Each structure stands twice: as structure tokens, then as C-alpha cells.
C-alpha positions in Angstrom: 66.6 66.3 103.0 65.8 66.8 99.3 68.7 69.2 99.1 71.0 66.7 100.7 70.0 64.0 98.1 70.5 66.5 95.3 74.0 67.1 96.6 74.8 63.4 96.7 73.4 63.0 93.2 75.5 65.8 91.8 78.6 64.6 93.8 79.0 67.9 95.5 80.7 66.4 98.5 82.2 69.6 99.8 78.8 71.3 100.2 77.4 67.9 101.4 80.0 67.7 104.3 78.9 71.2 105.5 75.2 70.4 105.4 74.9 66.9 106.6 76.5 67.5 110.0 73.6 69.9 110.8 71.1 67.0 110.5 69.8 64.7 113.3 71.9 61.4 113.6 68.9 59.3 112.8 68.2 61.2 109.6 71.9 60.9 108.5 71.6 57.2 109.0 68.4 57.1 107.0 70.1 58.9 104.1 72.9 56.4 104.1 70.5 53.4 104.2 68.5 54.9 101.3 71.5 55.0 99.0 71.5 51.9 96.8 75.1 52.2 95.8 77.5 50.8 98.3 80.3 53.1 97.2 78.1 56.1 97.8 77.2 54.9 101.2 80.9 54.6 102.1 81.7 58.1 100.6 78.9 59.8 102.7 79.9 57.9 105.8 83.5 59.0 105.5 82.4 62.6 105.2 81.1 62.4 108.8 83.3 63.9 111.6 84.9 61.2 113.9 82.9 62.4 116.9 79.6 61.8 115.0 80.5 58.7 113.0 80.0 56.1 115.8 76.6 57.4 116.9 75.4 57.4 113.3 76.8 54.0 112.7 74.8 52.7 115.6 71.5 53.9 114.0 72.2 52.1 110.7 70.8 48.7 110.0 73.0 45.6 110.8 73.5 44.5 107.2 74.6 47.9 106.1 76.9 48.2 109.2 78.6 45.0 108.1 79.2 46.4 104.5 80.6 49.7 105.8 82.8 48.1 108.4 84.2 45.7 105.8 84.8 48.5 103.4 86.7 50.7 105.8 90.3 50.1 106.6 91.0 48.1 109.7 92.2 51.1 111.5 89.1 53.1 110.7 86.9 50.1 111.6 88.7 49.8 114.9 88.0 53.4 115.7 84.4 53.0 115.0 84.2 49.9 117.3 86.0 51.7 120.0 83.5 54.5 120.0 80.4 52.3 119.8 78.6 51.3 122.9 79.7 47.9 124.0 76.3 46.2 123.4 76.1 47.6 119.9 79.6 46.6 119.1 78.9 43.1 120.4 75.8 42.8 118.1 77.8 43.7 115.1 80.8 41.5 115.8 78.5 38.6 116.5 77.1 38.8 112.9 80.4 39.1 111.0 82.8 36.4 109.7 85.6 35.3 112.1 88.4 36.5 109.8 87.1 40.0 109.5 86.4 40.1 113.3 90.0 39.2 114.0 91.3 42.0 111.9 89.0 44.7 113.3 89.5 43.7 117.0 93.2 43.8 116.5 92.9 47.5 115.9 90.7 48.2 118.9 91.8 48.9 122.5 92.2 46.2 125.0 89.3 47.5 127.0 86.9 47.3 124.0 87.9 43.8 123.3 87.3 42.9 126.9 83.9 44.4 127.0 82.8 42.8 123.7 84.1 39.4 124.8 82.3 39.8 128.1 78.9 40.4 126.4 79.4 37.7 123.7 79.5 35.0 126.4 75.8 35.4 127.1 73.1 33.5 125.0 71.5 35.3 122.1 68.3 37.1 123.0 69.2 37.2 126.8 69.3 40.2 128.9 73.2 39.8 129.1 73.5 40.0 125.3 71.6 43.3 125.1 72.8 45.1 128.2 75.2 47.9 128.3 78.1 47.6 130.8 78.9 51.3 130.8 76.7 52.3 133.8 77.2 54.8 136.6 77.3 53.5 140.2 77.6 55.1 143.6 78.4 53.8 147.2 75.7 53.8 149.8 77.8 55.9 152.1 78.6 58.5 149.5 77.3 62.0 150.3 75.3 63.6 147.6 78.0 66.2 147.1 80.6 63.4 146.5 78.1 61.8 144.1 77.7 65.0 142.1 81.5 65.5 142.0 81.9 62.0 140.7 79.4 62.5 137.9 81.1 65.7 136.8 84.5 63.9 136.5 83.4 60.8 134.7 79.7 61.0 133.8 80.4 62.3 130.3 81.9 58.9 129.4 78.7 57.0 130.4 75.8 56.3 128.1 73.4 57.8 130.6 73.5 59.4 134.1 69.8 59.9 134.5 69.8 57.0 137.0 72.7 55.9 139.1 72.8 52.5 140.8 73.8 52.2 144.4 76.1 49.3 145.3 77.6 47.8 148.5 81.3 46.8 148.9 80.7 43.5 147.0 79.0 45.3 144.1 75.6 44.0 145.0 72.7 46.1 144.0 71.1 48.0 146.8 69.0 50.6 145.0 68.9 53.4 142.6 68.9 57.2 142.6 67.7 59.7 139.9 69.9 62.6 138.9 67.1 65.0 139.8 67.2 63.7 143.4 70.9 64.4 143.7 70.3 68.0 142.4 67.5 68.8 144.8 68.8 67.4 148.0 71.4 68.7 150.4 75.1 67.9 149.6 75.6 66.6 153.1 72.9 63.9 152.8 74.0 60.3 152.3 73.0 58.5 149.1 71.5 55.6 151.1 69.0 58.0 152.7 67.4 59.1 149.5 67.9 56.1 147.2 65.0 53.9 145.9 65.7 50.5 147.5 62.8 48.9 145.6 64.3 48.5 142.1 63.2 46.3 139.4 65.9 44.3 137.8 66.7 41.5 135.4 69.1 38.6 135.6 71.7 38.2 132.9 70.2 35.0 131.4 66.6 36.2 131.4 65.0 36.3 128.0 64.9 39.6 126.4 61.2 39.4 125.9 60.7 39.0 129.7 62.9 42.2 130.2 60.7 44.0 127.7 57.6 42.9 129.8 59.3 44.3 132.9 59.9 47.6 131.2 56.2 47.8 130.5 55.1 46.6 133.9 57.3 48.8 136.0 57.2 51.8 133.6 61.0 52.4 133.6 63.5 53.8 131.1 66.5 52.0 132.5 66.8 48.5 134.1 69.8 47.1 136.0 71.0 43.6 135.1 72.5 41.5 137.8 74.2 38.1 137.9 73.2 35.1 140.0 74.6 36.6 143.1 72.8 39.9 142.6 75.9 41.8 141.7 75.3 44.6 139.1 77.0 43.8 135.8 75.0 46.1 133.3 71.9 47.9 132.4 69.3 47.8 129.7 68.1 51.1 128.2 64.8 52.0 126.6 66.5 52.2 123.1 67.5 48.6 123.5 64.0 47.5 124.5 62.5 49.3 121.5 64.7 47.2 119.3 63.7 44.0 121.2 59.9 44.8 120.9 60.3 45.5 117.2 62.1 42.3 116.6 59.8 40.1 118.7 56.8 41.6 117.0 58.2 41.0 113.6 59.0 37.4 114.6 55.5 36.8 115.9 53.9 38.3 112.7 56.0 36.0 110.6 55.2 33.0 112.7 51.5 33.7 112.6 51.8 33.9 108.8 53.7 30.5 108.8 57.0 32.0 107.8 60.3 31.1 109.4 61.7 34.3 111.2 64.5 36.3 109.6 66.6 39.2 111.0 67.0 40.8 107.5 64.7 43.5 106.0 62.5 42.2 103.2 64.2 44.0 100.2 67.6 42.8 101.4 66.6 39.2 101.7 67.5 37.1 98.6 64.9 35.2 96.6 66.2 31.7 97.7 66.4 32.8 101.3 62.8 34.0 101.2 61.8 30.8 99.6 63.6 28.7 102.2 61.7 30.7 105.0 58.3 30.1 103.5 58.3 26.6 101.9 58.5 24.4 105.0 55.3 25.4 106.6 53.5 25.5 103.2 54.5 21.9 102.6 53.2 20.9 106.1 50.0 22.8 105.6 49.5 21.4 102.0 49.9 17.8 103.4 47.7 18.4 106.3 45.0 19.8 104.0 44.7 16.5 102.3 42.5 15.4 105.2 39.8 17.8 103.9 40.1 16.2 100.6 39.6 12.7 102.0 36.5 13.9 103.9 35.0 15.2 100.7 35.8 11.9 99.0 34.2 10.0 101.7 30.9 11.9 101.2 30.8 11.8 97.4 27.4 10.1 97.4 25.8 12.9 99.6 27.3 15.5 97.3 26.0 13.7 94.2 22.4 13.6 95.7 22.5 17.2 96.8 25.0 19.0 94.5 23.9 22.4 96.0 25.7 21.4 99.3 29.0 21.9 97.4 28.4 25.6 96.9 28.3 26.3 100.6 31.6 24.6 101.5 33.9 27.6 100.9 31.7 29.8 103.1 31.7 27.4 106.0 35.5 26.9 105.7 36.3 30.5 105.3 34.1 31.6 108.3 35.4 28.9 110.6 39.0 29.9 109.7 38.3 33.5 110.2 36.6 32.9 113.5 39.5 30.7 114.8 42.0 33.4 113.5 40.2 36.1 115.6 40.3 34.0 118.7 44.0 33.0 118.3 45.1 36.5 117.7 43.5 37.7 120.8 44.9 34.9 122.9 48.4 35.1 121.4 48.5 38.8 122.2 47.3 38.2 125.8 49.9 35.6 126.3 52.6 37.8 125.1 51.6 40.6 127.5 51.3 38.0 130.3 47.6 38.8 130.7 46.7 35.1 130.2 48.4 31.9 131.4 47.6 28.1 131.5 45.7 28.4 134.7 43.2 30.7 132.9 42.2 28.0 130.3 38.8 27.3 131.8 38.0 31.0 132.0 39.1 31.4 128.3 37.1 28.4 127.2 34.0 29.5 129.0 34.2 33.0 127.5 34.9 31.9 124.0 31.9 29.4 124.0 29.5 32.2 124.9 31.1 34.6 122.4 31.1 31.9 119.7 27.5 30.9 120.3 26.3 34.5 120.0 28.4 35.0 116.8 27.3 31.7 115.3 23.6 32.4 116.1 23.9 35.9 114.5 25.6 34.6 111.4 23.2 31.6 111.2 20.1 33.8 111.3 21.5 36.1 108.6 22.6 33.2 106.5 19.2 31.4 106.8 17.3 34.4 105.5 19.9 34.8 102.6 19.7 31.0 101.7 15.9 31.1 101.5 15.4 34.5 99.8 18.4 34.7 97.6 19.6 31.2 97.0 16.1 29.8 97.1 17.1 26.5 98.7 14.9 24.2 100.7 14.4 24.8 104.4 16.1 21.5 105.3 19.3 22.4 103.4 19.3 25.9 104.9 18.9 24.3 108.3 21.9 22.0 107.6 24.2 24.9 106.5 23.2 27.1 109.4 23.6 24.4 112.1 26.9 23.5 110.7 27.9 27.2 110.7 27.1 27.5 114.5 29.0 24.3 115.4 31.9 25.2 113.2 32.4 28.7 114.8 32.2 27.2 118.2 34.9 24.6 117.5 37.0 27.2 115.6 36.9 29.5 118.6 37.8 26.7 121.1 40.8 25.6 118.8 41.9 29.1 118.3 42.0 29.9 121.9 43.3 26.6 123.4 46.1 25.8 120.9 48.3 28.9 121.7 47.8 28.3 125.4 48.8 24.6 125.1 51.7 25.6 122.9 53.1 27.9 125.4 52.6 25.4 128.2 54.8 22.7 126.5 57.4 25.4 125.5 56.5 26.3 121.9 55.9 29.8 120.6 52.2 30.5 120.7 52.5 32.5 117.4 53.2 29.2 115.6 49.7 28.1 116.4 48.1 31.0 114.5 45.8 31.4 111.5 47.3 29.0 108.8 47.5 26.0 111.2 44.2 26.7 112.9 42.5 27.2 109.6 43.6 23.8 108.3 42.4 22.0 111.4 39.0 24.0 111.4 38.6 23.1 107.7 38.6 19.5 108.4 36.3 19.8 111.4 33.8 22.1 109.5 33.6 19.6 106.6 33.1 16.6 108.8 30.4 18.4 110.8 28.7 19.6 107.6 28.4 16.2 106.0 27.4 14.5 109.3 24.5 16.9 109.7 23.6 16.6 106.0 23.6 12.8 106.4 21.4 12.8 109.4 18.9 15.6 108.6 18.7 14.9 104.8 18.6 11.2 105.3 21.5 10.5 103.0 
């Protein structure tokens, strides 16, 4: 790889062309992405043989794909689109300006245009939008010998022949059969006699996250996609699902950090675009945090009488926020894996109450000793702080576990109800609890 980069830097394109084709397609895509100069990216890409170019193009990130495709001639771009899998081509076309799309598609084949338009009719993030329509199908009354001959004739054009789908006369999905089963059975046997008729499948309008869950649940590499009448229209492959899982995980992480999701990599997102993604939630959280200020103002007399109480506020708020964040992260993950649903709310609350009590008690005992030995405060103040700590942790765990469940029940993304939002709510509760106990116990 270092030698390749040296050849690019020295502009030794003749030698570069010889060596680059020996690399793995994913590595070549990485080299092109690492080049900062767009002209260099285009030069390296143009060195690639035509039979490799489309496969490498499919491994490049979408924003660089757009730059390359707009820099190529319309004829070159059309050839790339023709050689891409239909789902990859549709993803690219969907992100490009209409005037460029028109030029590119005018140089593609009628079949390519038909396939792309077919996929674009499905909602974004649905099974239909990510499926590949270039699958291999067999009839139930085909013999294994006929099936193998069919694969030899046209299998090379398909994305995969590891699994073939068995259809009836109206193209309804009946089952599937693996290539190894075709190879290790008698040529005279019928496909229907050895096919798997218990096939996991998805519907075209099913959310891609649900499709990813099915891949995990049924432990498959390929999943057929059917329409509302159970007719086979495409398949989703494991490489598509890896992209979906990465995208969904990134989206959840951004939402948990109170950032609006973005499809672009960090270094390729502009300053103002990044600003726009972050500022809305920060404004909301800042305004909501004024409640904590109001609580402190309300108990100014208590703080004036016992100024030492002020020094323990950050500890209470931070511990409560951290406790709520732990609970929310666990529950959000459980919801995304379909391990938890709304009907489990009571079980979740009961478990979190026991966990939070044990955690609160442990932290309170450790804190009580620290307050008396190191901070040298009175027993009554130490009792106020530690009692507030236990109650705060219990409330934080309840809020952290129930908010994501409630959010999913009413149709919101549970990740939205993560640490920043929970911390703000817990801060207000912890302060209110703290000052109430101080007022009662210290007689303020």
C-alpha cells in the first residue's frame, strides 16, 4: 500500500496501473477515498479496467461517488451505472441533482433505467429501497439437472447463486434451495422435493431496521423480499445489511448525544452543517435546564444558612445523570434488539428499582464515610446528602428505563430519550429532593 501511495505522489501512473489491479477492490476504494485531491481521485479511478471499475465504485463512499460520477463524461458515467447492482445505482441516483441524473440515465440501457426507477418508488429505508432485484429463481417442478444447467447459462450475471428461490407459476415464493443441495443430490430429483419451504422473508415496505433484526434472528445471509401478494420481487444480501446496521448504529449514537443524524462522514460535513445538526437540541436542553436554576433560587435561604450544601450539588447531579444514562443505554439497546417491549414495563421497573436501591445504598455508605472523615461535615448534613443520593439514583434509573420504552410506544425513536434529555430531567429532580430533605431534616 505504501508503494502505491508513493507511485501516486510521484505521478508514476504507468507503474501504478500495473500494480493497483493486483489489490483487493476494497483496498483500491480506500486508496481513492484517502486522496484529498479530487483530480487525483479521478485519475486513479480512470486507470482501472472497465471490468473492475463498477465493483470498486460500489465500495466508495456516496459523497466521493457523486464527485467521481459528475467528473466523468456522461458516457463513462452511464457505463458505471450499467455495471452497478441496481440497488447501489438507485442509492447513488437518489442523492444526485435531477439535471445530472437525467444526463447520466440517458447514457444507460433501458433495462438499467427500468430497474433503478423500480427501486426508487419504494420509501427511503424500506426493504424495497435496499433490495437487489437480480436474484436467481427456479420453478418447483424443475429437476435438479435442469436447475444446474440454468445456473451455468445465466448464473454468472446474478449477484449471488448461493441461494436460489423457488416460485410457482404466479411468481409467489414457495421456498429456497442452496447451491450445495443442488450439487449433492441426484439430477433426476425435483426441486420441490429438496427445497426449504420454511423461508424467512421481508415485505417491500418493511423498515430496513426490521429486516436487519430478521437477519440476526434467523441467521441468514440472504433474505427474499416479497410484495403484498407474496410475489418475489427482490432479495436483501448481507452486505446491504452491514451498511444498514452501521447507518442505524451511527444514527442512534448521534441521537443519544442530542445531535440530528447525518449521512455524511464527520470530516466531509461542513462547519455550518455540523452547527445546524447540534444547535436545536442544545437550545432545548439549555432552556429546560433553567428549571434547575429556578429550584436553586427558590431555596436560596437554605443555601445561605448552610453554604456547605452547595458543594454537594454537582456530585448529586452528576451521579444521578450517570445512573440514568446507564439505565437508558441498556434499555435502548434492548429495545433495538427486540429483547424488550412495552409489555415488559413492570418487569423493567421492578428490576431497576432493586438495582438502583443496591447501587444507591453502596454509594451512600461510601459517601457517608467520606463526608464525615474527609469533608468533616455534621452527621445531619451527611445524612441529608446520602439520603438524597439514594432517592436521586432510584428516580434516575426509573426515568432512564421508562422514557425510552414510552417513546417507542408512541412512535418516537427511543435513542432520543437518552443521556442529555434524561440528565436534564434528573438534575431538576435531584435538586428538588435534596433541598426538600435539607428543609425537613435541618429544620430550615
